C-alpha positions in Angstrom: 27.3 -34.4 -12.5 28.0 -37.1 -9.9 25.3 -38.0 -7.4 27.4 -36.4 -4.6 28.0 -33.3 -6.6 24.4 -33.1 -7.7 23.1 -33.3 -4.1 25.7 -30.8 -2.9 24.8 -28.4 -5.7 21.1 -28.6 -4.9 21.7 -28.2 -1.1 24.1 -25.2 -1.6 21.7 -23.6 -4.2 18.9 -23.9 -1.7 21.0 -22.3 1.1 22.0 -19.4 -1.2 18.4 -18.9 -2.4 17.1 -18.8 1.2 19.8 -16.4 2.3 19.0 -14.1 -0.6 15.4 -13.7 0.6 16.1 -13.1 4.3 16.8 -9.6 5.5 19.6 -9.6 8.1 18.3 -7.5 11.0 21.8 -6.7 12.3 23.0 -5.5 8.9 19.8 -3.5 8.5 20.3 -1.7 11.8 23.9 -0.9 10.9 23.0 1.1 7.8 23.0 4.9 8.3 19.4 6.1 8.0 18.1 2.5 8.1 15.3 3.5 10.5 14.0 6.3 8.3 10.9 5.5 6.4 11.3 5.4 2.6 8.4 7.5 1.2 7.4 6.3 -2.2 5.3 7.6 -5.0 3.5 5.8 -7.8 4.0 7.1 -11.3 1.4 5.7 -13.7 -1.6 4.2 -11.9 -2.5 1.7 -14.7 -3.2 -2.0 -14.8 0.3 -3.2 -14.2 0.8 -0.9 -11.2 -2.4 -1.8 -9.6 -2.4 -5.6 -10.3 1.3 -6.4 -9.5 3.6 -3.6 -8.3 1.4 -2.1 -5.6 0.5 -5.5 -4.1 4.2 -6.6 -4.3 5.3 -3.4 -2.6 2.7 -3.8 0.2 3.8 -7.4 0.9 7.2 -6.0 2.1 6.5 -2.4 3.0 5.9 -2.9 6.7 8.9 -5.0 7.3 11.2 -2.8 5.1 9.7 0.5 6.5 8.5 1.8 3.1 5.2 3.7 2.6 3.2 5.2 -0.2 2.6 9.0 -0.1 1.4 10.0 -3.5 0.2 8.9 -7.0 1.2 10.9 -10.1 -0.9 10.4 -13.2 -1.8 12.9 -15.9 -5.3 11.5 -16.5 -7.5 12.8 -13.7 -9.7 9.7 -13.6 -6.8 7.3 -13.2 -5.0 9.7 -10.8 -7.9 10.0 -8.4 -8.9 6.3 -8.6 -5.2 5.3 -8.2 -4.8 7.4 -5.0 -8.0 6.0 -3.6 -6.9 2.4 -4.5 -3.5 2.8 -2.8 -5.1 4.4 0.3 -7.6 1.6 0.6 -4.8 -1.0 0.2 -2.8 0.7 3.0 -5.7 0.6 5.3 -6.9 4.2 4.9 -3.6 6.1 5.0 -3.4 9.5 3.3 -2.2 9.3 -0.3 -2.1 12.5 -2.4 -3.2 12.6 -6.1 -0.6 14.6 -8.0 -1.2 16.0 -11.5 2.2 15.4 -13.0 5.8 14.6 -12.2 6.9 18.3 -12.1 4.6 18.7 -9.1 5.6 15.4 -7.7 9.4 16.2 -7.6 8.7 19.6 -6.2 7.6 17.8 -3.0 10.0 17.1 -0.2 8.3 13.9 1.0 9.2 11.6 -1.9 12.3 9.5 -1.6 11.6 6.9 -4.3 9.2 6.1 -7.1 7.6 3.1 -8.8 7.3 3.7 -12.6 4.8 1.8 -14.7 3.8 4.1 -17.5 3.6 3.4 -21.2 6.4 1.3 -22.7 8.0 4.3 -24.5 8.0 6.4 -21.4 10.0 4.2 -19.0 13.4 5.5 -19.8 12.3 9.1 -19.9 10.6 8.8 -16.5 13.6 6.9 -15.1 16.0 9.7 -16.2 13.6 12.2 -14.7 13.5 10.3 -11.4 17.3 9.9 -10.8 18.0 13.5 -12.0 15.7 14.6 -9.3 17.6 12.5 -6.7 15.1 9.7 -6.3 15.6 5.9 -6.4 13.3 4.1 -8.8 11.7 0.8 -9.7 11.3 1.0 -13.5 9.1 -1.5 -15.4 10.4 -3.3 -18.4 11.2 -2.7 -21.2 13.8 -0.2 -20.0 14.0 1.4 -23.5 13.1 0.4 -27.0 15.3 3.1 -28.7 19.0 3.3 -28.3 18.9 7.0 -27.6 16.6 6.4 -24.6 18.7 3.4 -23.5 21.9 5.4 -23.4 20.2 8.3 -21.7 18.9 6.2 -18.7 22.0 4.1 -18.4 24.2 7.3 -18.3 21.9 9.1 -15.9 21.8 6.3 -13.4 25.5 5.9 -13.5 26.1 9.6 -13.0 23.5 9.9 -10.2 24.5 6.8 -8.2 20.8 6.2 -7.5 19.3 2.7 -7.0 17.3 1.6 -10.0 15.7 -1.8 -10.4 14.3 -2.8 -13.8 11.2 -5.0 -13.9 12.9 -8.1 -15.5 12.0 -10.0 -12.3 13.4 -13.4 -13.3 16.7 -12.2 -12.0 15.3 -12.2 -8.5 13.5 -15.5 -8.8 15.1 -18.4 -6.8 14.5 -21.0 -9.5 16.2 -18.9 -12.2 19.0 -18.1 -9.8 19.6 -21.8 -9.3 19.6 -22.3 -13.1 22.2 -19.5 -13.4 24.4 -21.2 -10.8 24.1 -24.6 -12.5 24.9 -23.3 -16.0 27.8 -21.2 -14.7 29.2 -24.3 -12.9 30.0 -25.8 -16.2 28.2 -29.1 -15.6 25.5 -28.3 -18.2 28.1 -27.8 -20.9 28.2 -25.1 -23.6 24.8 -23.9 -24.7 24.1 -24.9 -28.3 20.5 -23.8 -28.7 17.7 -21.9 -26.8 14.1 -22.3 -27.7 11.7 -19.7 -26.4 7.9 -19.2 -27.0 5.2 -17.0 -25.6 1.8 -17.9 -27.0 -1.7 -16.7 -26.2 -5.1 -16.8 -28.0 -6.5 -13.5 -26.8 -8.0 -11.1 -29.3 -8.6 -8.7 -26.4 -5.1 -8.7 -25.1 -3.9 -5.1 -24.7 -7.3 -3.8 -25.8 -9.4 -1.5 -23.6 -12.7 -1.2 -25.4 -14.6 -0.3 -22.2 -12.2 2.4 -21.1 -11.2 4.1 -24.4 -14.5 6.0 -24.7 -14.0 7.4 -21.2 -10.7 9.2 -22.0 -11.2 12.8 -23.2 -8.3 15.0 -24.3 -9.4 17.7 -21.8 -9.0 15.3 -18.9 -5.3 14.6 -19.5 -2.1 16.2 -20.8 -1.6 14.7 -24.3 1.6 16.7 -25.0 3.2 15.5 -21.8 2.1 12.0 -22.6 4.0 12.2 -26.0 7.2 13.1 -24.1 10.2 13.2 -26.4 8.1 12.0 -29.4 6.9 14.4 -32.2 3.5 15.8 -31.9 0.5 14.0 -33.3 -3.2 14.5 -32.8 -4.8 13.0 -29.7 -5.9 9.4 -29.9 -7.4 7.6 -26.9 -6.4 4.2 -28.3 -2.8 5.1 -28.6 -2.9 6.4 -25.0 -4.7 3.4 -23.4 -3.9 0.6 -25.9 -0.4 1.8 -26.5 1.0 -1.8 -26.8 -0.7 -2.1 -30.2 0.9 0.9 -31.8 4.4 1.9 -32.7 6.3 4.0 -31.6 4.4 3.8 -28.2 5.4 0.1 -28.0 6.6 -2.6 -30.3 4.1 -5.0 -28.8 5.3 -8.6 -28.5 9.1 -7.7 -28.2 8.5 -4.9 -25.7 6.2 -7.0 -23.5 7.4 -10.6 -23.7 10.7 -10.9 -25.5 12.7 -8.8 -23.1 11.8 -11.1 -20.1 13.1 -14.1 -21.9 16.1 -12.7 -23.8 17.3 -11.1 -20.5 17.8 -14.6 -19.1 20.1 -15.5 -22.1 22.3 -12.5 -21.3 22.3 -13.3 -17.6 23.0 -17.0 -17.9 25.8 -16.6 -20.6 27.3 -13.3 -19.8 27.0 -12.1 -23.4 25.9 -8.4 -23.4 24.1 -8.6 -26.7 23.3 -10.7 -29.8 25.8 -10.8 -32.7 22.9 -10.5 -35.1 19.1 -10.7 -35.3 16.6 -11.6 -38.1 12.8 -11.5 -37.8 9.6 -12.2 -39.7 5.9 -12.0 -38.9 2.9 -9.7 -39.2 -0.7 -9.1 -38.4 -2.3 -12.4 -39.5 -5.5 -12.6 -37.5 -6.4 -9.6 -35.3 -7.1 -6.8 -37.8 -8.4 -4.3 -35.3 -6.5 -1.2 -36.4 -3.2 -2.1 -34.6 0.2 -1.5 -36.2 2.1 -4.0 -34.1 2.3 -7.7 -35.1 0.2 -10.4 -33.6 2.8 -13.1 -34.8 6.6 -13.0 -34.5 9.5 -15.3 -35.1 13.0 -14.1 -34.6 16.4 -15.7 -34.6 19.2 -14.3 -32.4 22.8 -15.3 -32.9 25.0 -15.3 -29.7 28.6 -16.1 -29.0 32.0 -14.5 -28.6 32.2 -11.3 -30.6 35.7 -12.2 -31.8 35.1 -15.9 -32.6 32.3 -16.8 -35.0 33.2 -20.5 -34.8 31.5 -20.6 -31.4 28.0 -19.7 -30.4 24.4 -20.7 -30.5 21.0 -19.5 -31.8 18.0 -18.4 -29.8 14.8 -19.2 -31.7 12.0 -17.0 -30.4 8.4 -17.3 -31.5 5.3 -15.6 -30.1 1.7 -15.5 -31.3 -1.5 -14.0 -30.0 -3.6 -16.3 -32.2 -3.2 -19.8 -30.7 -2.0 -20.5 -27.2 -0.6 -24.0 -27.8 2.9 -24.2 -26.3 2.3 -21.4 -23.9 5.5 -20.0 -22.3 8.6 -22.0 -23.0 12.3 -21.6 -22.3 14.5 -24.6 -23.1 18.3 -24.4 -23.0 20.1 -27.2 -24.8 23.7 -28.5 -24.7 25.4 -31.5 -26.3 24.5 -33.5 -23.2 20.8 -32.6 -22.8 18.3 -29.9 -21.9 17.3 -27.5 -19.2 13.6 -26.8 -19.2 13.0 -23.6 -17.3 9.2 -24.1 -17.3 9.6 -27.4 -15.4 12.9 -26.6 -13.8 14.2 -30.0 -14.8 17.6 -31.0 -16.3 17.3 -34.1 -18.5 19.4 -36.0 -21.1 16.8 -35.1 -23.8 18.7 -34.6 -27.1 22.0 -35.6 -25.5 24.8 -37.4 -27.4 24.1 -41.1 -27.2 26.6 -43.9 -27.0 25.7 -45.2 -30.5 26.5 -41.9 -32.2 29.4 -41.1 -30.0 31.1 -44.5 -30.8 30.9 -43.8 -34.5 33.3 -40.9 -34.0 35.3 -42.5 -31.2 33.9 -40.0 -28.7 32.5 -40.4 -25.2 28.7 -40.1 -24.9 27.4 -37.1 -23.2 24.2 -37.7 -21.2 23.1 -35.4 -18.4 21.4 -37.0 -15.4 17.8 -36.1 -14.8 17.2 -34.0 -11.7 15.1 -31.0 -10.6 16.7 -27.7 -9.7 14.0 -27.1 -7.1 10.6 -25.7 -6.7 9.0 -24.1 -9.8 7.9 -20.5 -9.8 5.7 -21.0 -12.9 5.6 -18.3 -15.5 2.0 -17.4 -16.6 1.0 -15.9 -19.9 -2.2 -14.6 -18.3 -2.6 -10.8 -18.1 -2.3 -9.0 -14.8 -1.2 -12.0 -12.7 -1.0 -10.0 -9.4 1.7 -10.0 -6.8 3.3 -13.1 -8.3 6.4 -14.5 -6.5 8.7 -13.2 -9.2 7.6 -9.6 -9.0 7.4 -9.7 -5.3 11.0 -11.0 -5.1 12.2 -8.3 -7.4 10.4 -5.6 -5.5 12.0 -6.8 -2.2 15.4 -6.9 -3.7 15.0 -3.3 -4.8 13.9 -2.3 -1.3 16.9 -4.0 0.2 19.2 -2.2 -2.2 17.6 1.1 -1.5 18.6 0.4 2.1 22.1 -1.0 1.6 23.0 0.9 -1.6 24.1 -2.3 -3.4 23.5 -2.9 -7.1 20.1 -4.6 -7.5 19.6 -7.9 -9.4 18.0 -6.3 -12.5 20.4 -3.4 -12.8 20.4 -0.6 -15.3 23.3 -2.4 -17.1 21.2 -5.6 -17.4 18.4 -3.4 -18.7 20.7 -1.8 -21.2 21.6 -5.3 -22.6 18.0 -6.3 -23.0 17.3 -2.9 -24.6 20.1 -3.5 -27.2 18.6 -6.9 -28.1 15.1 -5.4 -28.2 16.2 -2.5 -30.5 18.0 -5.0 -32.8 14.8 -7.1 -33.0 12.6 -4.1 -33.7 15.0 -3.0 -36.5 14.9 -6.5 -38.0 11.1 -6.4 -38.0 10.9 -3.0 -39.5 13.6 -3.4 -42.2 13.6 -7.1 -43.0 17.4 -7.0 -42.8 19.9 -9.0 -40.9 20.7 -6.6 -38.0 24.0 -6.3 -36.2 25.4 -3.8 -33.7 28.2 -1.2 -33.8 29.9 -1.2 -30.4 31.8 2.0 -31.0 28.7 4.0 -31.9 26.5 1.9 -29.5 24.0 1.8 -32.3 22.0 -0.7 -34.3 23.0 -1.5 -37.8 20.6 -2.6 -40.5 21.4 -2.8 -44.2 24.8 -1.4 -43.5 23.4 1.8 -42.0 23.0 3.0 -38.4 19.3 3.0 -37.5 17.2 4.0 -34.5 
């Protein structure tokens, strides 16, 4: 990239990013119903909702003319405390506590919903919302089974409702600038992606102080299970669901989908060609069924040309935090470090080795793509800039009826990669995908 081109790119990227975050008052006023308040309900008043989604919503609610009117949660303690929490955050406004979603959707004062229930419930609750005519913000993962992924994708398309998935990198200016840079062609073809998400937190996803408080009589266990077969009540599987399959796959559901989603976005590939995985429970033997350590390799490239492509090497552990969160894209000319938002010539083709093959060296110039919106591996990071930007984009799209940044189709792609990874973990096989059946293939058989 020449100095002139580089400066022009950065300037233009900054203009685009700024424009994306400013609501045009004239356009807003021209939309039919733009002055109507969007009455919104919370579905699932747990940690993620309280620590991130509600604060992000309230950052923009006054300007965008949105308000909370109700909290739906099947556990009476969380329901009542959630309604009180939202009311307090709103400055004392009335917020109703609703026992379940049947009662919620019977109301006439709910236009949209925020959904942050257990991982396995996201798709089910998303389908429920749009089938009842409500727009929805649905936390990630969108789905970890292909049946649920197809169900929510089809329901959203049929309904025409606005659904934003909680893969918030797509609304983050630094990631948007990286997308523009890669798509400009200046970076070159991607040859490798290295991704990590490491913590050293034996208590991550544990709720030892809360589990004893949950009694079956105080909730609706059968409604909690949703479309899953019945099993006896277990407070840990309710409150520590991230540790237990099929309520969650753990590391892939929680962390992989954020990072693999950027691969689909940056490259345009809708899914991996294949996935292999290995790992296990190596340190935290606390009754969980989901792994505390995972390494997976994803093969990407044109589906009709196996001579082109690249690997995504993904590793995550909950037993040692060295390395933290890392996303590094590599080309023949160098590297793009998403943690630092820096393009460098690290690993690029040097003059010495290029001359041996009578080739031109390929060395990217070092420069920054802009300010860094740092990704944290801490739990419950609050109204972080990424979540806030994604929430605002959803609100804007509810107003203008445009497709949001993290659309249901983007969610479907990360769900396919997630389902492939889960199948690789559970079978030990090299997993592929049948596009005609829209189903995962492991060991030559359709699974999931």
